[in-house]
C-alpha positions as CSV (number, residue, x, y, z in Angstrom):
1,M,-38.8,21.0,-126.6
2,A,-40.9,20.9,-130.3
3,E,-39.1,22.4,-132.8
4,A,-40.8,25.9,-134.1
5,T,-42.4,25.8,-137.7
6,V,-43.2,29.0,-139.8
7,N,-46.6,29.6,-141.3
8,L,-46.0,31.1,-144.6
9,N,-50.2,31.9,-144.4
10,D,-48.7,33.7,-141.6
11,L,-46.8,36.3,-142.9
12,H,-47.3,39.6,-144.8
13,F,-46.1,39.7,-148.0
14,A,-44.7,42.3,-150.0
15,G,-46.5,42.3,-153.1
16,D,-45.5,44.1,-156.4
17,D,-43.7,46.5,-157.0
18,R,-41.4,46.1,-153.6
19,V,-37.9,45.2,-153.5
20,V,-37.7,42.6,-151.0
21,P,-33.2,42.7,-149.5
22,F,-32.8,39.3,-148.1
23,Q,-29.8,37.6,-146.2
24,V,-28.8,34.0,-145.9
25,E,-26.0,33.7,-143.3
26,G,-25.6,29.8,-143.2
27,L,-24.1,30.8,-147.0
28,D,-22.9,34.4,-146.4
29,V,-25.4,35.5,-148.9
30,R,-27.1,38.7,-149.2
31,G,-29.1,39.8,-152.2
32,R,-32.5,41.2,-153.2
33,A,-35.4,40.6,-155.0
34,V,-38.4,41.6,-156.7
35,Q,-41.6,41.2,-158.3
36,L,-43.3,44.4,-160.9
37,G,-46.6,44.0,-162.1
38,P,-48.5,47.7,-162.2
39,L,-44.9,49.7,-162.5
40,L,-44.7,47.6,-165.2
41,N,-47.8,47.7,-167.0
42,T,-47.5,51.8,-166.6
43,I,-44.1,52.1,-168.3
44,L,-44.0,49.3,-171.1
45,G,-47.6,50.5,-171.8
46,R,-47.0,54.4,-172.2
47,H,-44.8,53.7,-175.1
48,D,-46.8,50.8,-176.8
49,Y,-42.8,48.9,-177.4
50,P,-43.1,45.6,-179.8
51,G,-43.0,42.6,-177.6
52,P,-39.2,41.7,-178.2
53,V,-38.4,45.0,-176.9
54,A,-41.1,44.9,-174.4
55,R,-39.1,41.8,-173.0
56,L,-35.8,43.9,-173.0
57,L,-36.5,47.3,-171.6
58,A,-38.8,45.0,-168.5
59,E,-35.2,42.9,-167.8
60,A,-33.3,46.4,-167.8
61,I,-35.7,47.4,-165.6
62,V,-35.8,45.1,-163.1
63,L,-32.1,44.7,-162.5
64,T,-32.6,48.5,-162.3
65,A,-34.8,48.3,-159.5
66,L,-32.6,45.7,-157.7
67,L,-29.4,47.5,-158.0
68,G,-30.7,51.4,-157.5
69,T,-32.4,50.1,-153.8
70,S,-29.3,49.1,-152.5
71,L,-28.1,52.9,-152.7
72,K,-27.1,54.3,-149.2
73,F,-26.8,57.4,-150.4
74,D,-28.8,60.2,-152.4
75,G,-28.1,59.9,-156.2
76,K,-29.0,58.1,-159.4
77,F,-28.3,54.7,-161.0
78,T,-28.6,54.5,-164.3
79,V,-28.8,51.0,-166.7
80,Q,-27.7,51.3,-169.8
81,T,-27.4,49.5,-173.3
82,K,-25.9,50.8,-176.4
83,G,-25.2,48.4,-179.1
84,D,-25.5,48.1,-183.3
85,G,-28.7,45.8,-182.8
86,P,-32.2,46.3,-184.1
87,V,-32.3,47.5,-180.0
88,D,-29.8,50.3,-180.0
89,L,-30.3,51.9,-176.9
90,L,-32.1,50.7,-173.6
91,V,-31.8,53.2,-170.4
92,A,-33.3,52.7,-167.1
93,D,-32.7,54.5,-163.6
94,F,-33.5,54.6,-160.4
95,S,-33.4,58.1,-158.2
96,T,-33.7,58.2,-154.5
97,P,-35.6,57.4,-152.6
98,D,-38.3,55.4,-154.6
99,S,-38.1,56.5,-158.7
100,L,-37.8,54.5,-161.3
101,R,-38.2,55.6,-165.2
102,A,-37.3,53.4,-168.5
103,Y,-37.6,53.9,-172.3
104,A,-35.7,52.4,-175.3
105,R,-35.0,52.7,-179.0
106,Y,-35.6,50.7,-181.6
107,N,-34.9,50.6,-185.5
108,E,-38.6,50.0,-186.7
109,E,-37.6,48.4,-190.1
110,A,-34.2,46.5,-188.4
111,L,-36.4,45.4,-185.6
112,A,-39.4,43.7,-188.2
113,D,-36.7,42.1,-190.1
114,A,-35.3,40.2,-187.3
115,I,-38.9,39.3,-186.0
116,K,-39.8,37.7,-189.3
117,D,-36.5,36.3,-189.1
118,G,-36.6,34.9,-185.6
119,R,-33.7,36.7,-184.4
120,T,-35.7,38.0,-181.2
121,S,-33.0,36.7,-178.6
122,P,-31.3,39.3,-176.2
123,P,-28.5,39.3,-177.9
124,E,-29.3,39.0,-181.5
125,L,-31.3,42.5,-180.7
126,L,-28.9,44.4,-178.4
127,G,-25.9,43.1,-181.0
128,Q,-22.5,44.0,-180.2
129,G,-21.9,47.1,-177.4
130,V,-21.6,47.9,-174.2
131,L,-23.7,47.9,-171.0
132,A,-22.8,50.8,-168.7
133,F,-23.6,50.8,-164.9
134,T,-23.9,54.5,-163.4
135,I,-23.4,56.0,-160.4
136,D,-24.4,59.8,-159.6
137,Q,-24.3,61.2,-156.4
138,G,-25.5,64.7,-157.7
139,R,-23.4,67.5,-157.7
140,G,-19.7,68.0,-156.6
141,M,-19.1,64.5,-157.0
142,Q,-17.9,62.2,-159.7
143,P,-20.1,60.2,-161.2
144,Y,-18.6,56.8,-161.2
145,Q,-19.6,54.2,-164.6
146,G,-18.7,50.5,-165.2
147,I,-18.6,49.5,-168.5
148,V,-18.7,45.5,-169.7
149,P,-19.4,44.0,-173.5
150,L,-22.4,43.4,-174.4
151,D,-21.2,39.8,-176.0
152,G,-23.5,38.0,-177.0
153,S,-24.3,36.8,-173.5
154,S,-28.2,37.9,-171.0
155,L,-27.9,41.1,-169.6
156,E,-28.3,38.5,-166.6
157,E,-25.1,36.7,-166.9
158,I,-23.5,39.9,-168.3
159,A,-24.3,41.8,-164.5
160,G,-22.6,38.7,-163.1
161,V,-19.8,39.6,-165.2
162,Y,-19.7,43.1,-164.4
163,F,-19.7,42.3,-160.4
164,R,-17.2,40.1,-160.4
165,Q,-14.8,42.4,-162.6
166,S,-15.1,45.8,-161.2
167,E,-16.9,44.7,-158.1
168,Q,-14.9,41.8,-157.4
169,I,-18.1,40.3,-156.0
170,P,-19.2,37.1,-156.6
171,T,-22.5,37.9,-158.1
172,K,-25.5,35.4,-159.1
173,V,-28.5,37.2,-161.3
174,R,-31.7,36.0,-162.6
175,L,-34.3,37.9,-164.1
176,G,-38.0,37.0,-165.7
177,V,-40.5,38.6,-167.6
178,A,-44.1,37.2,-168.4
179,E,-46.8,38.1,-170.7
180,L,-50.4,37.3,-169.4
181,F,-54.1,36.9,-171.0
182,D,-57.1,37.2,-168.5
183,R,-60.3,38.9,-168.5
184,D,-61.1,42.1,-166.5
185,A,-64.6,41.7,-164.6
186,E,-67.1,42.6,-167.2
187,G,-65.0,39.4,-169.3
188,K,-62.9,41.9,-171.8
189,P,-59.5,40.5,-172.9
190,R,-57.0,41.9,-170.5
191,H,-53.2,41.8,-171.2
192,N,-50.3,42.4,-168.7
193,W,-46.9,42.4,-168.7
194,R,-45.2,41.1,-165.4
195,A,-41.3,40.5,-164.5
196,G,-39.3,39.6,-161.4
197,G,-35.7,39.6,-160.7
198,L,-33.0,38.4,-157.7
199,V,-29.4,39.0,-157.1
200,A,-27.2,37.4,-154.8
201,Q,-24.0,38.0,-153.9
202,F,-21.2,36.7,-151.8
203,L,-20.1,38.6,-148.9
204,P,-18.2,36.1,-146.6
205,Q,-16.5,37.9,-143.0
206,A,-13.3,36.9,-144.6
207,P,-11.9,38.3,-147.5
208,E,-9.4,35.8,-148.5
209,R,-12.8,33.6,-149.1
210,M,-13.6,35.8,-152.2
211,R,-10.7,35.7,-153.8
212,Q,-10.9,34.5,-157.6
213,P,-8.7,32.5,-159.1
214,D,-6.2,33.9,-161.6
215,L,-8.0,34.0,-165.3
216,H,-6.0,33.6,-168.6
217,G,-6.7,36.8,-170.2
218,G,-7.3,38.9,-167.5
219,D,-10.1,38.5,-164.3
220,G,-13.3,38.1,-166.0
221,D,-13.1,36.6,-169.3
222,E,-13.6,33.0,-168.7
223,R,-17.1,32.7,-167.3
224,D,-16.9,29.3,-165.7
225,A,-13.9,30.8,-163.7
226,E,-16.0,31.4,-160.0
227,V,-14.5,31.8,-156.4
228,I,-14.1,28.3,-155.3
229,D,-16.2,27.8,-152.2
230,D,-18.5,25.6,-151.3
231,A,-21.1,28.1,-149.8
232,W,-21.1,30.2,-152.7
233,N,-21.6,27.5,-155.0
234,E,-24.4,25.9,-153.4
235,A,-26.3,29.3,-153.3
236,R,-25.7,30.1,-156.7
237,S,-27.2,26.4,-157.6
238,M,-30.0,27.1,-156.0
239,V,-30.2,30.6,-157.3
240,E,-30.0,29.0,-160.8
241,T,-32.8,26.3,-159.9
242,I,-35.4,29.4,-160.7
243,D,-37.3,29.3,-163.4
244,T,-39.7,32.5,-165.1
245,D,-42.8,31.1,-164.1
246,E,-41.2,31.4,-160.1
247,L,-40.2,35.2,-160.6
248,T,-43.6,36.6,-162.4
249,D,-46.7,34.0,-161.4
250,P,-48.8,36.7,-159.0
251,Q,-49.8,33.6,-156.9
252,V,-46.1,32.6,-156.0
253,A,-44.8,36.0,-153.4
254,I,-41.2,36.4,-153.5
255,E,-40.5,35.6,-150.1
256,R,-42.0,32.0,-150.7
257,L,-39.2,32.2,-153.5
258,L,-36.7,33.0,-151.3
259,F,-37.9,30.1,-148.7
260,R,-38.1,27.3,-150.8
261,L,-34.4,28.2,-151.8
262,F,-32.9,28.9,-148.8
263,H,-35.2,28.0,-145.8
264,E,-32.4,25.2,-145.2
265,R,-30.3,27.7,-144.7
266,G,-31.8,30.1,-142.3
267,V,-33.1,32.8,-144.9
268,R,-33.9,36.5,-143.5
269,V,-36.2,38.7,-145.1
270,Y,-35.8,43.0,-144.6
271,A,-39.1,45.5,-144.7
272,P,-39.5,45.9,-148.5
273,Q,-39.1,49.0,-150.3
274,T,-41.6,50.4,-152.8
275,V,-40.3,51.4,-156.5
276,H,-42.3,54.0,-157.9
277,D,-43.2,54.9,-161.6
278,R,-42.3,58.7,-161.3
279,C,-40.1,60.9,-164.1
280,S,-37.8,63.3,-162.8
281,C,-38.6,65.6,-165.8
282,S,-40.3,69.1,-165.6
283,R,-41.0,72.4,-167.5
284,D,-37.9,74.1,-165.4
285,K,-35.3,71.5,-166.0
286,I,-36.1,71.5,-169.8
287,K,-36.4,75.0,-170.4
288,S,-33.4,75.4,-168.8
289,V,-31.7,73.1,-171.1
290,L,-33.4,75.2,-174.0
291,N,-31.8,78.8,-172.8
292,G,-28.3,77.0,-173.3
293,F,-29.8,77.5,-176.9
294,T,-28.6,79.9,-179.3
295,A,-31.0,81.9,-181.1
296,E,-30.3,79.9,-184.0
297,E,-31.0,77.0,-182.7
298,I,-34.3,77.5,-181.1
299,E,-35.4,79.5,-184.2
300,A,-34.9,75.9,-185.4
301,S,-36.5,73.9,-182.8
302,Q,-39.8,75.9,-183.3
303,E,-42.8,75.6,-185.5
304,D,-45.2,78.7,-185.7
305,G,-43.6,80.3,-182.5
306,D,-44.3,77.2,-180.3
307,I,-41.8,75.0,-178.9
308,A,-42.6,71.3,-178.0
309,V,-41.0,69.1,-176.1
310,T,-41.4,65.7,-175.7
311,C,-39.9,63.7,-172.6
312,E,-38.6,60.4,-173.5
313,F,-39.5,58.1,-170.7
314,C,-42.9,59.6,-169.2
315,S,-44.1,61.0,-172.9
316,T,-45.2,64.5,-171.3
317,T,-44.7,67.1,-174.0
318,Y,-44.3,70.5,-172.7
319,H,-44.7,73.6,-174.9
320,Y,-43.1,77.1,-174.9
321,E,-43.1,80.0,-176.7
322,V,-39.9,81.3,-178.9
323,A,-40.3,84.6,-177.0
324,E,-39.5,82.5,-173.3
325,F,-35.8,82.6,-175.2
326,A,-35.6,86.0,-177.0
327,A,-32.8,86.8,-174.6
328,A,-30.7,83.5,-175.5
């Protein structure tokens, strides 16, 4: 019997802004992959971030999409950095089932100096600080937070260390961001942001295969001390061959990338999950916060009888009359 072949052109590709779960049974690896286009453009364009800041936030957004869509319950997953660099805060969160939002905070003067001096790598922009992963299952449940230091490594390297230290799961993360310049149908110049990412995790059925060697100074101190397993070493080596173009090129579907990496080991993809640019703010939510203000704080917040509050995520501005809080 002739061996069956698969024509990739006959497959239905997930496309942009859809996270694709996958499994490589031959390597005991599971993971998720994504390419972001319109969603990313909307979020970054809303704030008109300088290029280096936009790139950093784009990486955080991809990481949040990859990890947040793995939640098996109603809740929120947040990725947040706090550092002493020019970009002192990145926040991206995913709320089930499909809502993603993000924003960055930076010091304009410090950022301008960094750009002038050519100090625009992620470690130089973030500085020393922490990267936190928070899972919130809602009311009545204690949020879980894992924290790893910003130590001069990239976000993808730090994320891998987090999973090794906190979850004891060997993990490899790849993130990529690109700016595309072309022309629209009328010939006018056009600029678009694209990003992509992949997370692969070693999840064998035999627990002893996941055991890591004892590390000097505690688990996670040495980045090169990984699980000693041929399958995981092979999978990790494959993921390391991914370049930014493959993650961001709109002509290279994420399924094609997965096939290129793992077809010899039998890669299987599952139904994709769409993510949307959708903020959770509302007039009522913000008003409930303002209701907790004292009369003095309300007075200090008003201008000509009006209180204006702008959401840092979606830039929506809500207006309230001071009279609404007269009983505060």
